[in-house]
C-alpha positions in Angstrom: -118.8 -60.9 46.0 -119.2 -59.9 49.5 -116.0 -59.8 51.5 -117.8 -61.7 54.5 -118.3 -64.7 52.4 -114.7 -65.8 51.3 -115.7 -69.5 51.7 -117.8 -69.4 48.5 -114.4 -69.4 46.6 -112.4 -72.6 46.8 -109.1 -72.1 48.7 -106.7 -73.0 45.7 -108.4 -70.1 43.8 -107.1 -67.8 46.8 -103.7 -69.3 46.5 -103.5 -68.7 43.0 -104.6 -65.0 43.5 -102.0 -64.6 46.0 -99.4 -66.3 43.8 -100.1 -63.8 40.9 -99.6 -61.0 43.2 -96.3 -62.4 44.5 -95.3 -63.0 41.0 -96.0 -59.3 40.2 -94.0 -58.3 43.3 -91.0 -60.3 42.2 -91.2 -58.8 38.7 -91.2 -55.4 40.1 -88.2 -56.3 42.3 -86.6 -57.6 39.2 -87.0 -54.2 37.5 -85.7 -52.7 40.6 -82.3 -54.5 40.5 -82.0 -53.5 36.9 -82.7 -49.9 37.8 -80.3 -50.1 40.8 -77.5 -51.3 38.3 -78.2 -48.6 35.8 -78.0 -46.2 38.8 -74.6 -47.4 39.9 -73.2 -47.7 36.3 -74.1 -44.0 35.6 -72.5 -43.0 38.9 -76.0 -41.5 40.0 -76.3 -43.3 43.4 -74.6 -40.4 45.5 -76.7 -37.6 43.9 -79.3 -37.7 46.7 -77.4 -36.8 49.8 -80.0 -37.3 52.3 -82.8 -39.9 53.0 -86.3 -38.8 53.4 -88.6 -42.0 53.4 -92.0 -40.0 53.3 -91.4 -36.6 52.0 -88.6 -37.8 49.7 -91.0 -38.8 46.8 -91.6 -35.3 46.0 -89.2 -34.4 43.2 -87.7 -30.9 42.8 -90.6 -29.1 41.1 -89.0 -25.6 40.5 -85.5 -24.2 39.3 -85.1 -23.1 42.8 -85.8 -26.6 44.2 -83.3 -27.9 41.7 -80.6 -25.5 42.6 -81.2 -26.2 46.4 -80.6 -29.8 45.6 -77.6 -29.3 43.6 -76.1 -26.9 46.3 -76.3 -29.7 48.7 -74.5 -32.1 46.4 -71.8 -29.6 46.1 -70.9 -30.0 49.8 -70.0 -33.6 49.3 -66.7 -35.3 48.0 -68.2 -36.6 44.7 -68.9 -33.2 43.4 -65.7 -31.8 44.9 -63.2 -34.5 43.7 -65.1 -36.0 40.7 -67.7 -33.8 39.1 -66.3 -30.4 40.0 -67.9 -28.0 37.4 -70.7 -30.0 36.7 -73.7 -28.1 35.3 -77.1 -28.2 36.9 -78.5 -30.0 33.7 -75.8 -32.6 34.3 -76.7 -32.9 37.9 -80.5 -33.3 36.9 -79.7 -36.5 34.7 -78.0 -38.4 37.5 -80.2 -37.1 40.2 -83.4 -38.6 38.2 -81.8 -42.1 38.0 -81.4 -42.2 41.8 -84.6 -40.6 42.6 -86.5 -43.1 40.4 -84.6 -45.9 42.2 -85.9 -44.6 45.5 -89.3 -44.1 44.3 -89.8 -47.5 42.8 -88.7 -48.9 46.1 -91.5 -47.0 48.0 -93.8 -48.2 45.3 -92.9 -51.9 45.8 -93.9 -51.3 49.4 -97.3 -49.9 48.4 -97.7 -52.8 46.0 -97.1 -55.4 48.7 -98.7 -53.9 51.8 -102.2 -52.9 50.3 -102.9 -56.4 48.8 -101.5 -58.1 51.8 -104.0 -56.2 54.0 -106.8 -57.0 51.7 -105.8 -60.7 51.6 -105.5 -60.9 55.3 -108.8 -59.2 56.1 -110.8 -61.3 53.9 -109.2 -64.3 55.3 -107.7 -65.6 51.9 -104.3 -66.5 53.4 -104.1 -70.0 54.3 -102.6 -71.3 57.4 -98.8 -70.8 57.8 -98.4 -68.3 55.0 -99.0 -65.0 57.0 -95.5 -65.4 58.8 -93.8 -65.7 55.4 -95.5 -62.7 53.9 -94.7 -60.5 57.2 -91.2 -61.8 56.9 -91.3 -60.6 53.2 -92.5 -57.2 54.5 -89.8 -56.8 57.0 -87.1 -57.7 54.6 -88.3 -54.9 52.2 -88.0 -52.4 55.2 -84.6 -53.5 56.1 -83.5 -53.3 52.4 -84.5 -49.7 52.4 -82.4 -49.1 55.5 -79.6 -50.9 53.9 -79.8 -48.9 50.9 -79.3 -45.8 52.6 -76.5 -47.2 54.9 -74.7 -48.0 51.5 -75.1 -44.5 50.2 -73.8 -43.0 53.3 -70.5 -44.8 52.9 -69.8 -42.8 49.8 -70.8 -39.6 51.3 -67.3 -39.2 53.3 -63.9 -38.6 52.2 -63.7 -41.3 49.4 -66.8 -40.6 47.0 -67.4 -44.4 46.4 -69.8 -46.7 48.4 -68.3 -49.6 50.1 -68.2 -52.6 48.2 -69.2 -54.6 51.1 -72.4 -52.7 51.6 -73.3 -52.6 48.0 -72.8 -56.3 48.0 -75.0 -56.7 50.9 -77.7 -54.5 49.4 -77.7 -56.4 46.2 -77.6 -59.7 47.8 -80.4 -58.8 50.2 -82.5 -57.8 47.4 -82.0 -60.9 45.5 -82.8 -63.0 48.6 -86.1 -61.3 49.0 -86.6 -61.7 45.4 -85.9 -65.4 45.6 -88.1 -65.8 48.8 -91.2 -64.3 47.2 -90.6 -66.4 44.0 -90.1 -69.6 45.9 -93.3 -68.9 47.8 -95.3 -68.4 44.8 -94.2 -71.4 43.1 -95.4 -73.2 46.1 -98.7 -71.9 45.6 -99.3 -72.9 42.1 -97.0 -75.8 41.3 -98.5 -79.3 41.3 -96.8 -82.4 42.6 -95.2 -84.3 39.8 -93.2 -87.5 39.4 -89.6 -86.5 39.2 -86.2 -88.4 39.6 -85.0 -87.9 43.2 -81.4 -87.9 42.6 -81.1 -84.4 41.0 -82.7 -82.3 43.8 -79.5 -81.8 45.9 -77.5 -80.9 42.8 -80.4 -78.4 41.7 -80.2 -77.0 45.2 -76.4 -76.6 45.0 -76.6 -74.9 41.8 -79.2 -72.3 43.1 -76.8 -71.4 46.0 -73.7 -71.2 43.7 -75.5 -68.8 41.3 -76.3 -66.7 44.3 -72.8 -66.7 45.5 -71.8 -65.7 41.8 -74.1 -62.6 42.1 -72.3 -61.6 45.4 -69.0 -62.1 43.6 -70.6 -59.6 40.9 -71.4 -57.3 43.5 -67.8 -57.1 44.7 -66.6 -56.5 40.9 -69.3 -53.7 40.8 -68.3 -52.0 44.1 -64.6 -52.0 43.3 -65.1 -51.3 39.7 -62.9 -54.3 39.0 -64.5 -54.8 35.6 -62.7 -51.8 34.1 -59.2 -53.1 35.0 -58.9 -55.8 32.4 -61.0 -55.4 29.4 -59.8 -58.4 27.5 -60.9 -62.2 27.4 -59.9 -65.1 27.9 -56.7 -63.6 28.8 -56.3 -60.8 31.7 -53.9 -58.6 30.1 -51.5 -60.8 28.3 -51.9 -64.0 30.6 -54.7 -66.0 31.9 -53.4 -65.7 35.5 -52.3 -62.3 35.9 -49.4 -61.0 38.1 -50.4 -59.6 41.7 -52.9 -62.1 42.5 -53.5 -62.3 46.4 -50.6 -59.8 46.8 -52.4 -58.0 49.9 -51.6 -58.8 53.5 -53.2 -60.9 54.9 -53.7 -62.7 51.5 -57.5 -63.4 52.0 -58.1 -59.7 51.9 -57.2 -59.5 48.3 -60.4 -61.4 47.5 -62.5 -58.5 48.7 -60.3 -55.6 48.1 -58.0 -56.1 45.2 -59.3 -55.5 41.9 -57.2 -58.1 39.8 -58.0 -60.8 42.4 -61.8 -60.0 42.5 -61.9 -60.1 38.7 -60.0 -63.2 38.5 -62.2 -64.9 41.1 -65.3 -63.8 39.2 -64.0 -65.3 36.0 -63.0 -68.6 37.5 -66.3 -68.7 39.4 -68.0 -68.3 36.1 -66.1 -71.2 34.3 -66.9 -73.4 37.3 -70.5 -72.6 37.3 -70.8 -73.0 33.5 -69.4 -76.5 33.7 -71.6 -77.4 36.5 -74.8 -76.0 34.9 -74.2 -78.0 31.7 -73.2 -81.2 33.5 -76.4 -80.7 35.6 -78.5 -79.9 32.3 -77.0 -83.0 30.7 -77.9 -85.3 33.5 -81.4 -84.0 33.9 -82.2 -84.3 30.4 -80.9 -87.9 30.2 -83.0 -88.6 33.2 -86.8 -88.9 33.4 -87.3 -85.3 34.2 -90.6 -84.2 32.9 -93.1 -81.3 32.3 -92.3 -77.7 33.7 -89.0 -79.0 35.3 -87.7 -80.0 31.7 -88.9 -76.8 30.4 -86.9 -75.0 33.2 -83.8 -76.9 32.2 -83.8 -75.4 28.6 -84.4 -72.1 30.2 -81.4 -72.6 32.5 -79.4 -73.4 29.4 -80.7 -70.3 27.4 -80.0 -67.9 30.4 -76.5 -69.3 30.9 -75.6 -68.8 27.2 -77.2 -65.3 27.3 -75.3 -64.6 30.8 -71.9 -65.6 29.4 -72.2 -63.7 26.2 -73.3 -60.6 28.3 -70.3 -61.1 30.7 -67.9 -61.3 28.0 -69.2 -58.4 25.9 -69.2 -56.4 29.3 -65.6 -56.9 29.7 -64.3 -56.4 26.1 -66.6 -53.3 25.3 -65.3 -51.7 28.5 -68.6 -52.0 30.6 -71.2 -50.2 28.4 -74.2 -49.3 30.6 -76.9 -51.3 28.8 -74.8 -54.4 28.4 -73.5 -54.3 31.9 -77.0 -53.6 33.5 -78.5 -56.8 31.4 -75.6 -58.8 32.8 -76.7 -58.1 36.5 -80.2 -59.0 35.7 -79.2 -61.9 33.6 -77.6 -63.3 36.7 -81.1 -63.0 38.5 -82.8 -64.6 35.6 -80.5 -67.6 35.6 -81.1 -67.9 39.4 -84.9 -67.6 38.7 -84.6 -70.7 36.3 -82.4 -72.4 38.7 -85.0 -71.9 41.8 -88.0 -73.1 39.5 -86.0 -76.3 38.8 -85.1 -76.6 42.5 -88.8 -76.3 43.3 -90.0 -78.6 40.7 -87.8 -81.3 42.0 -88.5 -80.7 45.6 -92.4 -80.5 45.0 -92.7 -83.9 43.7 -93.8 -87.6 44.3 -90.5 -89.3 44.6 -89.6 -92.0 42.2 -86.4 -94.2 42.1 
């Protein structure tokens, strides 16, 4: 069809096209979060010691190139304090995780920008949507800068990235993902009759799940998951000794590994109770259609997430299980957002 006659296609068809594109972008970001978790769990994130947004997409192509990258890595604390004596082949392994993580970030930019320009210049974007899309684009650029800011924190005396920067990087990715998903839902979701009283509960659950993800970022950033590989007890007691022992006490919630893991567990217990309470209320109400399906998905993801969380602890943080636990939280949030949107995009009934 000629690009100068976009009006020949109904506007809802354009909305559907844009929604499918946004769903695809969200799916790739979901994969990016998974790959970021694997990169962290394999201790690969500090293997690339510089940031070259444009030429950085070209990997080492010869043994000389690989040796040059390895020699640069040797100048930094992670090699000197942790990986001293590492072979070039071992370096290649960790380098590729971080390299693929950065390349996927650039690919997401291409996947977003090119279709956006097409939709914009063919006038397929409805009024009010363009600012949201531009905000997504700016958020993606900010996320790249935040990722490098995080990596820089581990290229100093202590070869570990700041848990604050890691949590911010993870939280920013999840916010961008959620914003894209919510916008896409709005383009394809029909208005349906749903019980009005569940809406605030659904929104609160989405917010709490996001906070739970941030709590997981602190666990990951401090490696608190390794401290107590037992469940339901932490060591030999449910409430371990040394909680909130730092001065000031509130700092323990961000820097003491015992307190961080304890808080994450308690947060999980509270969230499980609230999700099950919400699900029971929703299924007993007149909730219908996709929203009802979303509740069943929420329950399924919750069971999966609890299983993965316990398994991550008792099996001492195996990479596949721990990475699945990270994206399982995002899947749980996705189901919660879908329900929240279904209950907000409704014809109210009493």
